[in-house]
N, C-alpha and C positions, 0 to 999 in steps of 0.2 A: 738669523737676522730677518726682521720683518721689513718688507719694502712696500711703499705706496707707489702705485703706477698711475700715471695720468697722461692724457694726450688731447690734442685738439681743443685747447682752452679758448682760443679765438677771442680773447679780450673779455670774456664773460666773467667779470669780477664777482658777481653774486655766486655763480657756480663755483668759482675758484675758492671763495671763502667757505662755502659749504664743504668742499673737498678737504680743505685744510682742517676744518673742525673735525671731520671724520678721521683724518689721518692722525690728529692729536689723540682722539679717543682710542684709536687702534694701537697707539704707541709705536708707530713706524720709526725705523732708524735711518732710513734713506728714502728719498723721493726720486723716482725716475720719470722724466718727462719725454715722451716720444714725439715731440715736435708740434709746431703751430701754436706757439705762445702768442704771436703776432706783435703786440706793442711792448716796449720796454717797461711801461708803468705796471705791467702785470706782476712784477717782482714784489710789490708791496705786501699783498696777502701771504705770499710764500715766506716772507721774512719772519712772520709770527710763528711759523712751524718749528724753527730752530733745529732742523736736521739738514744735512747736506742734500743738495739737489744735483743730479747728473742728468743732462738733457742733450738732445740733438735739435738742430734746426729743422723746421718743416718747410714746405713749399710756400706757405703764406707769411713766413718770417722775413719781412722786407729789410729792415735796418739791422742786419746781423751784428755789425760792429757795436752799435749802441745797446742792443739786447745783451750781448755778451758782457759788455762793460758794466751795465747796470746790475746785472745779476752777480757779477764778481765783486764789484765795488761795494754793494750793500751786504755782502757776505751770504748771499742766498745759495750760490753754487756756480757750477760750470756748465756752459752750453757749448757743445762741440759740433764739428761738421759731421754729417751723416754718411755712414754709420759710425758708431763709437762702441768699442769693446772695452770691458774692464773685468777685473777679477775681484770677487768678494770671498775671502777664505779660499776654499777649494773650488768654488763655482766660477765658471767663465760665462759672462753675460754679454750680449750685444743688443744695442738699441738702435732702431732705425725708424724713419718716417716713410720708407719706401716699401710698400707691401710686395712689389714685384720681385724683391730679393729674399723674402722671408723663407720661401720653400727651400731655396739653395742653402741658405744659412742653417736651417733646421736639419737638413739631411747631410750636411757636411761632417757632422760628428764632432765638430770643434767646440760647440757651445752647449752648455747645460740649459740655458734660458735665452730665448729670442723674444724681445719686446718690440712691438711696433705700433704705429699709429696710421693716420691718413684716411683710412676707410670709414671711420666713424662708427664701425660695427665691432662690438665687444666679442672677444673670442678667448677661450682658454682651451688648449688642445695639446695633446702629446703627439709629436711626430718623431717616431723612432724613440730615441732616448732623450730627446730635446723637448722641453716645455716651451710652448709658444703662447704669448699673452698679448692681446690687444685690449686695452682698458675701455675701448669705445670712445665716445666723445664726452668730455666734461661740459662743453658748451650747450649741448642739447639742440643745436640749431638744425641739424639734418634729420635725425631720427626722432626727435622729441624726447629722448631719454638722456639724462645727464648721468654718466657712469664713470667709475674709476675702478681700479683693481687693487687688491691686497695680496701680496705674495709672501708666504713663509719660505724663505730660501733654503732652510735646512731640510724641510719635508717636500719642497717643491709643490706645495699645495697653494692654489691661487683661486680667488673668487672675485666675481664682478659684483660691485655694490652700486645700487642706484641712489643718487643723491636726492 
């Protein structure tokens, strides 16, 4: 299964649209958002992707109720409290917007993949038997780089892609 991974979109619709086009081209089957959507109107470009979205709230997501409602109502996907774990086939995945818990999650041995956001810095690393992925920032506001990640869940190979 091929996943698109995105975080820290911070209302940058142009960057979100570029990410969606990349994800379409890559043929992803699931989109994981590691938080900081910010406003509910950000669901519109994700709607065109036509794959499920699983996400967590970030520290800048103010109106959580409306965000969750809009994404669910428009059929985009589900936004959960942070952290959120799920299984895809035999792989156990957890997504968070809190970098301070990533180390503990990775060394716990519970998860095959830990996905996180908040730092705005892209990372793909193996910690023990756990793959750790931070797609960086889609918005590009902090680092000047708009990035996302692609993950092949079967091989656990991930790469950062600049938009």
